C-alpha positions as CSV (number, residue, x, y, z in Angstrom):
1,X,54.7,122.2,103.3
2,X,57.0,122.6,100.3
3,X,59.2,119.0,99.4
4,X,61.9,119.5,96.9
5,X,65.6,118.2,96.1
6,X,68.2,120.9,96.0
7,X,68.8,120.6,92.3
8,X,65.4,121.1,91.3
9,X,65.3,124.2,94.1
10,X,68.1,125.7,91.9
11,X,66.3,125.6,88.6
12,X,63.0,127.0,90.0
13,X,64.9,130.1,91.6
14,X,67.3,130.2,88.8
15,X,70.1,129.6,91.3
16,X,73.8,128.0,91.2
17,X,74.1,124.8,93.4
18,X,77.3,124.4,95.7
19,X,78.4,122.2,98.2
20,X,77.4,118.8,99.3
21,X,75.4,116.5,97.3
22,X,71.8,116.8,96.8
23,X,69.3,116.6,99.7
24,X,65.6,116.8,99.8
25,X,64.3,119.9,102.1
26,X,60.8,119.9,103.6
27,X,60.0,123.3,104.4
28,X,61.5,126.9,104.1
29,X,62.2,129.4,107.2
30,X,63.7,132.7,107.5
31,X,64.3,132.6,111.3
32,X,67.3,130.6,112.3
33,X,65.8,130.2,115.7
34,X,63.1,128.2,113.9
35,X,64.8,126.4,111.5
36,X,64.2,122.7,111.2
37,X,66.5,120.0,110.6
38,X,64.8,119.1,107.4
39,X,64.1,122.4,106.1
40,X,65.8,125.4,103.5
41,X,67.1,128.2,105.6
42,X,66.8,131.5,103.5
43,X,69.3,133.9,104.5
44,X,67.5,137.7,103.9
45,X,69.3,140.7,104.2
46,X,67.2,143.8,106.6
47,X,68.1,147.1,107.1
48,X,69.2,145.9,110.9
49,X,70.3,142.4,110.2
50,X,71.8,139.9,107.6
51,X,70.7,136.2,107.5
52,X,74.1,135.2,106.8
53,X,75.5,135.7,109.7
54,X,73.6,133.4,111.5
55,X,74.3,130.4,109.4
56,X,76.8,128.1,111.6
57,X,77.0,124.5,113.2
58,X,74.3,125.8,115.4
59,X,71.7,126.3,112.6
60,X,69.4,123.5,111.9
61,X,68.7,123.1,108.3
62,X,69.6,120.7,105.5
63,X,70.3,123.2,103.0
64,X,70.8,127.0,102.6
65,X,69.3,129.9,100.3
66,X,72.3,132.5,100.0
67,X,73.5,135.7,98.1
68,X,77.2,134.4,98.1
69,X,78.9,131.4,99.2
70,X,79.5,130.5,102.9
71,X,81.7,128.4,104.6
72,X,79.2,125.3,105.6
73,X,79.3,122.0,104.3
74,X,75.8,121.9,103.6
75,X,74.5,122.5,99.9
76,X,73.8,126.1,99.1
77,X,71.8,127.4,96.3
78,X,73.4,130.8,95.3
79,X,71.1,133.5,93.6
80,X,71.3,137.4,93.3
81,X,68.4,138.1,96.1
82,X,67.3,136.0,98.3
83,X,64.2,137.6,98.7
84,X,63.3,137.5,95.2
85,X,64.1,134.0,95.3
86,X,61.7,133.3,98.1
87,X,59.1,134.7,96.2
88,X,59.8,132.5,93.2
89,X,59.8,129.3,94.9
90,X,56.7,130.2,96.5
91,X,54.9,131.3,93.2
92,X,56.0,127.7,91.9
93,X,54.9,125.9,94.9
94,X,51.5,127.7,94.5
95,X,51.2,126.9,91.1
96,X,51.5,123.0,92.1
97,X,48.5,123.5,94.6
98,X,45.0,121.7,93.5
99,X,43.7,124.3,96.5
100,X,40.6,126.9,96.0
101,X,42.4,130.1,97.2
102,X,41.2,133.3,98.4
103,X,43.3,136.5,98.9
104,X,42.2,139.2,101.4
105,X,43.0,142.8,102.4
106,X,41.8,145.8,103.7
107,X,42.6,148.5,106.4
108,X,40.7,146.9,109.0
109,X,39.1,143.5,109.9
110,X,41.2,141.5,107.5
111,X,42.9,139.1,110.2
112,X,39.1,138.4,111.8
113,X,37.6,138.0,108.5
114,X,40.5,135.5,107.9
115,X,39.8,133.7,111.0
116,X,36.0,133.8,110.4
117,X,36.2,132.4,106.9
118,X,38.9,129.7,108.2
119,X,36.1,128.5,110.9
120,X,33.8,128.3,107.6
121,X,35.9,126.5,105.4
122,X,37.0,124.1,108.0
123,X,33.4,122.6,107.8
124,X,33.8,121.9,104.3
125,X,37.1,120.5,103.8
126,X,40.9,120.8,105.0
127,X,41.9,124.5,105.5
128,X,45.6,126.3,105.0
129,X,45.4,129.8,106.4
130,X,48.1,132.8,107.1
131,X,49.4,132.2,110.6
132,X,49.1,135.3,112.9
133,X,50.0,138.4,110.6
134,X,52.3,136.7,108.2
135,X,51.1,139.2,105.5
136,X,54.0,141.0,104.2
137,X,56.4,140.4,101.1
138,X,58.1,137.8,103.4
139,X,54.9,136.2,105.2
140,X,53.1,135.7,102.2
141,X,55.6,133.5,100.6
142,X,56.0,131.4,103.6
143,X,52.4,131.0,103.9
144,X,52.4,129.5,100.7
145,X,55.4,127.3,101.1
146,X,53.9,126.1,104.3
147,X,50.9,125.0,102.1
148,X,50.0,121.1,102.3
149,X,50.4,119.9,98.9
150,X,46.6,118.1,99.0
151,X,44.6,120.8,100.7
152,X,41.1,121.9,99.7
153,X,41.3,125.7,100.5
154,X,43.8,128.2,101.3
155,X,43.0,132.0,103.0
156,X,45.9,134.2,102.2
157,X,46.2,137.5,104.0
158,X,47.8,140.3,102.4
159,X,48.9,143.8,104.2
160,X,50.7,146.6,102.8
161,X,51.6,150.2,103.5
162,X,52.9,151.1,100.1
163,X,51.6,151.3,96.4
164,X,52.4,148.2,94.6
165,X,53.2,146.0,97.6
166,X,49.7,144.0,97.0
167,X,49.9,144.0,93.4
168,X,53.3,141.6,94.1
169,X,51.5,139.4,96.7
170,X,48.6,138.8,94.1
171,X,50.7,137.7,91.5
172,X,52.5,135.1,93.7
173,X,49.2,133.9,95.0
174,X,47.1,133.6,92.2
175,X,43.6,133.7,94.0
176,X,40.3,132.3,92.5
177,X,38.6,134.7,95.0
178,X,39.9,138.4,96.0
179,X,38.4,140.1,98.7
180,X,38.7,143.9,100.4
181,X,37.4,144.3,103.7
182,X,37.3,148.1,103.5
183,X,39.7,151.3,103.0
184,X,40.3,153.3,106.0
185,X,42.8,155.8,107.2
186,X,45.6,153.7,107.9
187,X,49.4,153.8,106.9
188,X,48.6,157.4,105.4
189,X,52.3,158.2,105.5
190,X,52.8,155.6,102.7
191,X,49.7,155.4,100.6
192,X,49.5,159.5,100.4
193,X,45.9,159.7,101.1
194,X,42.7,157.7,101.5
195,X,42.2,157.4,97.7
196,X,46.0,156.1,97.8
197,X,44.6,153.3,100.0
198,X,41.7,152.3,97.9
199,X,44.2,152.0,95.1
200,X,46.8,150.0,96.8
201,X,43.7,147.5,98.1
202,X,42.5,147.3,94.5
203,X,45.6,145.8,93.2
204,X,44.6,142.5,94.9
205,X,42.1,142.0,92.1
206,X,45.2,142.0,89.6
207,X,46.0,138.2,90.7
208,X,42.5,137.0,89.7
209,X,42.3,134.8,86.6
210,X,40.6,136.1,83.8
211,X,38.1,133.3,83.5
212,X,36.7,132.2,86.7
213,X,37.9,134.6,89.1
214,X,35.4,136.4,91.6
215,X,35.9,139.6,93.2
216,X,34.1,140.1,96.6
217,X,33.3,143.7,97.2
218,X,32.3,145.6,100.5
219,X,29.3,147.4,99.0
220,X,29.0,149.7,101.9
221,X,32.7,151.2,101.4
222,X,32.8,154.7,99.7
223,X,35.1,152.9,97.1
224,X,33.0,150.0,96.4
225,X,32.0,151.7,92.6
226,X,35.9,151.8,92.0
227,X,36.7,148.2,92.8
228,X,33.8,147.2,90.8
229,X,34.9,149.1,88.0
230,X,38.1,147.4,88.1
231,X,36.3,143.7,87.7
232,X,34.7,144.2,84.8
233,X,35.7,141.1,83.5
234,X,35.3,139.1,86.6
235,X,32.5,138.1,88.6
236,X,31.5,140.2,91.2
237,X,29.7,139.3,94.8
238,X,28.7,142.2,96.9
239,X,28.1,142.5,100.8
240,X,26.3,144.9,102.6
241,X,24.7,145.9,106.0
242,X,22.4,148.4,104.0
243,X,20.5,146.0,102.1
244,X,22.6,145.5,98.7
245,X,24.3,142.9,97.1
246,X,24.0,139.0,97.5
247,X,25.4,138.8,100.9
248,X,23.3,140.8,103.4
249,X,23.1,141.2,106.9
250,X,20.8,143.2,109.3
251,X,22.6,143.8,112.6
252,X,21.2,144.1,115.8
253,X,23.0,146.0,118.6
254,X,25.2,144.4,120.2
255,X,25.8,141.1,118.7
256,X,22.9,139.5,116.8
257,X,23.1,139.1,112.7
258,X,20.3,138.3,110.5
259,X,22.6,136.9,107.6
260,X,21.1,136.6,104.2
261,X,23.1,134.3,101.4
262,X,21.6,134.4,98.2
263,X,17.9,134.7,99.4
264,X,18.4,132.3,102.6
265,X,17.9,133.4,105.8
266,X,19.4,132.6,109.3
267,X,19.8,134.4,112.5
268,X,22.9,134.3,114.7
269,X,24.8,135.4,117.9
270,X,28.3,136.7,117.2
271,X,31.2,135.8,119.7
272,X,32.2,139.4,119.6
273,X,29.4,142.4,119.8
274,X,29.6,145.4,117.3
275,X,28.7,146.4,114.1
276,X,32.4,146.5,112.4
277,X,32.1,142.3,113.4
278,X,28.8,141.8,111.8
279,X,30.8,143.2,108.7
280,X,33.4,141.2,109.0
281,X,31.0,137.9,109.1
282,X,29.2,139.2,105.8
283,X,32.6,139.4,104.1
284,X,33.6,136.4,105.4
285,X,30.2,134.8,104.2
286,X,30.4,136.2,100.9
287,X,34.0,134.7,100.1
288,X,32.8,131.3,101.4
289,X,29.6,131.4,99.1
290,X,31.7,132.6,96.2
291,X,33.4,129.0,96.8
292,X,30.4,127.2,97.1
293,X,29.5,127.2,100.7
294,X,25.8,127.0,101.6
295,X,24.3,128.9,104.5
296,X,24.3,126.3,106.8
297,X,27.9,126.2,106.3
298,X,28.7,129.5,106.7
299,X,26.6,129.6,109.8
300,X,28.1,126.8,111.7
301,X,31.4,128.4,111.1
302,X,30.8,131.8,112.2
303,X,29.0,130.3,115.5
304,X,32.3,128.6,116.0
305,X,34.7,131.3,115.6
306,X,36.3,132.7,118.3
307,X,38.4,135.8,118.8
308,X,42.2,135.9,118.6
309,X,44.2,137.7,121.3
310,X,44.4,141.4,120.5
311,X,41.5,141.5,118.3
312,X,38.8,142.8,120.7
313,X,38.7,139.7,123.2
314,X,37.0,140.0,126.2
315,X,38.2,139.7,129.8
316,X,37.1,140.1,133.2
317,X,39.0,141.7,135.8
318,X,38.9,140.0,139.5
319,X,37.2,143.5,140.4
320,X,34.4,142.7,138.3
321,X,35.2,145.2,135.5
322,X,35.2,144.0,131.7
323,X,38.1,144.6,129.7
324,X,38.4,144.5,126.1
325,X,41.7,143.6,124.4
326,X,42.3,145.4,121.2
327,X,45.7,145.8,121.4
328,X,47.1,144.4,118.0
329,X,46.8,147.8,116.1
330,X,45.1,150.7,115.8
331,X,44.0,153.5,113.3
332,X,41.1,155.9,113.3
333,X,38.4,153.5,112.0
334,X,39.3,150.3,113.8
335,X,39.2,152.7,117.0
336,X,36.0,154.0,116.2
337,X,34.5,150.3,115.7
338,X,36.0,149.6,119.1
339,X,34.4,152.5,120.4
340,X,31.1,151.6,119.4
341,X,31.4,148.4,121.4
342,X,32.5,150.4,124.7
343,X,29.7,153.0,124.3
344,X,27.0,150.2,124.4
345,X,28.2,149.3,127.9
346,X,26.6,150.6,131.1
347,X,28.5,151.7,133.8
348,X,32.1,153.8,133.8
349,X,33.3,153.4,130.5
350,X,37.2,153.8,130.3
351,X,39.4,154.0,127.1
352,X,43.3,153.2,127.5
353,X,44.9,154.8,124.3
354,X,48.1,154.3,122.8
355,X,49.5,156.3,119.6
356,X,48.0,155.4,116.2
357,X,50.7,155.3,113.8
358,X,51.8,155.6,110.0
359,X,48.9,158.7,109.9
360,X,51.7,160.8,108.3
361,X,50.5,164.8,108.3
362,X,47.1,164.3,109.6
363,X,48.3,162.3,112.8
364,X,47.6,165.1,115.3
365,X,44.2,166.1,113.9
366,X,43.4,162.6,113.9
367,X,44.2,161.8,117.5
368,X,42.2,165.0,118.3
369,X,39.4,163.7,116.3
370,X,39.2,160.2,118.2
371,X,39.6,162.1,121.7
372,X,36.2,164.2,120.4
373,X,34.2,161.1,119.2
374,X,35.4,159.2,122.5
375,X,33.7,162.2,124.8
376,X,30.7,162.7,122.4
377,X,30.1,158.5,122.4
378,X,29.8,158.7,126.2
379,X,33.2,157.2,127.2
380,X,33.9,158.9,130.8
381,X,37.6,158.3,131.3
382,X,40.8,158.3,128.7
383,X,44.0,156.9,129.9
384,X,46.7,157.9,127.1
385,X,50.2,157.2,126.8
386,X,52.5,158.0,123.8
387,X,53.9,160.8,121.8
388,X,50.5,161.8,119.7
389,X,48.1,161.4,122.3
390,X,48.3,164.6,124.2
391,X,46.4,165.7,121.0
392,X,43.5,163.1,122.1
393,X,43.5,163.9,125.8
394,X,43.3,167.5,124.9
395,X,40.4,167.3,122.7
396,X,38.3,164.8,125.1
397,X,38.8,167.4,128.3
398,X,37.6,166.6,131.5
399,X,38.4,162.7,132.7
400,X,41.3,162.5,130.2
401,X,44.9,162.3,131.6
402,X,48.0,161.4,129.8
403,X,50.9,159.2,131.2
404,X,54.4,158.8,130.1
405,X,54.8,155.0,130.3
406,X,52.6,151.8,131.3
407,X,53.7,152.0,134.5
408,X,52.3,155.0,135.6
409,X,48.9,154.6,133.7
410,X,48.5,151.1,135.7
411,X,47.6,152.8,139.3
412,X,45.0,155.2,137.7
413,X,43.7,152.7,135.6
414,X,43.3,150.2,138.6
415,X,41.6,152.9,140.7
416,X,38.6,153.2,137.9
417,X,38.2,149.5,138.0
418,X,35.1,148.3,139.8
419,X,31.9,145.9,138.7
420,X,30.1,147.6,136.2
421,X,33.3,149.3,134.7
422,X,34.1,148.7,131.3
423,X,37.6,149.0,129.9
424,X,39.0,149.4,126.0
425,X,42.7,148.9,125.8
426,X,44.1,150.1,122.1
427,X,46.9,151.3,120.3
428,X,49.4,150.6,117.9
429,X,51.9,147.3,117.6
430,X,54.9,149.5,118.7
431,X,52.9,151.0,121.8
432,X,53.0,147.6,123.6
433,X,49.3,148.1,125.1
434,X,49.3,144.5,125.9
435,X,51.6,145.5,128.7
436,X,48.5,147.0,130.3
437,X,46.8,143.6,130.5
438,X,49.6,141.8,132.0
439,X,49.4,144.3,134.6
440,X,45.8,143.3,135.5
441,X,44.4,140.2,136.7
442,X,42.2,138.9,134.2
443,X,40.2,135.8,133.2
444,X,38.4,135.1,129.6
445,X,35.0,136.4,129.9
446,X,31.9,134.2,128.8
447,X,30.3,135.4,125.6
448,X,26.8,134.8,124.4
449,X,27.2,132.3,121.2
450,X,24.8,130.5,118.8
451,X,22.3,130.3,116.3
452,X,19.1,132.3,117.1
453,X,15.5,131.3,115.5
454,X,16.5,130.1,111.9
455,X,14.5,131.2,108.9
456,X,14.5,130.2,105.3
457,X,16.0,127.4,103.5
458,X,19.7,126.4,103.1
């Protein structure tokens, strides 16, 4: 993590140093509850909070980055905009790092791809990666500032809901490799259209160096040609499940993947089933290949990877039912991918669905579309809550029910749980669909894993 004297800090952010004698800070924090004794506390103003209000004797920090002087004995660096200063500081720290940096974005799969890539690169050296979903205009600077000074690789996830946001993040990050997992119908109220999503995701390539940068392109995405056109002066590396590009894969339902990297072939089994997981694995393999990793290193990392909570993690209820936790977020494409996994299960198939947010004017139609899709894919029951899911319930028809809250939905779900039942729980973040899971008696489910018969050379 960053270590810097407050005098140098003031110079880096074009601020004014006030207060006590110069001190050396180690680390940066914007959350007063998590600030450490040697860290710099950055007082950020939000729509509903002001970080300056949390500065006091109970705040553990060695120095303060503020927009106005405060009554506090610690050194204070005063700037006009603490958010902008945070970004400038992060960019300066990134410039000092010898790490090979990957930046990635996408409507779906970016966090899973990040974790897969982290697992691969850990077999080649030391890795620093985005924690959780710290992928916005605050999270990316904090991720960069937490980067150790001598780390070999950094994997930086970037998210956005408006045009221009990723352009800023990638300028601060200056990646050697930039990757887009896909463009889908997420944050449509901010981007305006699917084309707007693709353009915004394409901003990530603006941070690549003119010489030596690599753009990793999903050749199966409808916007692949557009993204390729943005990178005429960069090296491009393509991945595909449909026989195109340098990194290819053949997916065999539910969880087997034949992986081809620059002509070398291996078979492996992923810890989570689904075609979309195979696509994520190819994306991670392509980024790792761009950094010089061979196929054996890539396969070892993919086999070792495990999903994080909320990302299609499998559990077993004490009734014997299998439950998939995909509660972290939801949009039509990620729901469709998860439904593929659910529809492949034997027995009674149950979808527990909360609202998919930020879909703009198409929200009702898209919820109805997903209700119809669930029915057509052989899902037997739809249990829903939220203000938009009645459209999905109506489109699904018989076997669907809407509930006003989690407490009333849970008894209906429990009645369906028995050996052989398969349940998918999914919804946007503010739906708190994880509360459904806490209302069940769950244990982690075992999964098939490992390398199948290998073919080819590394």
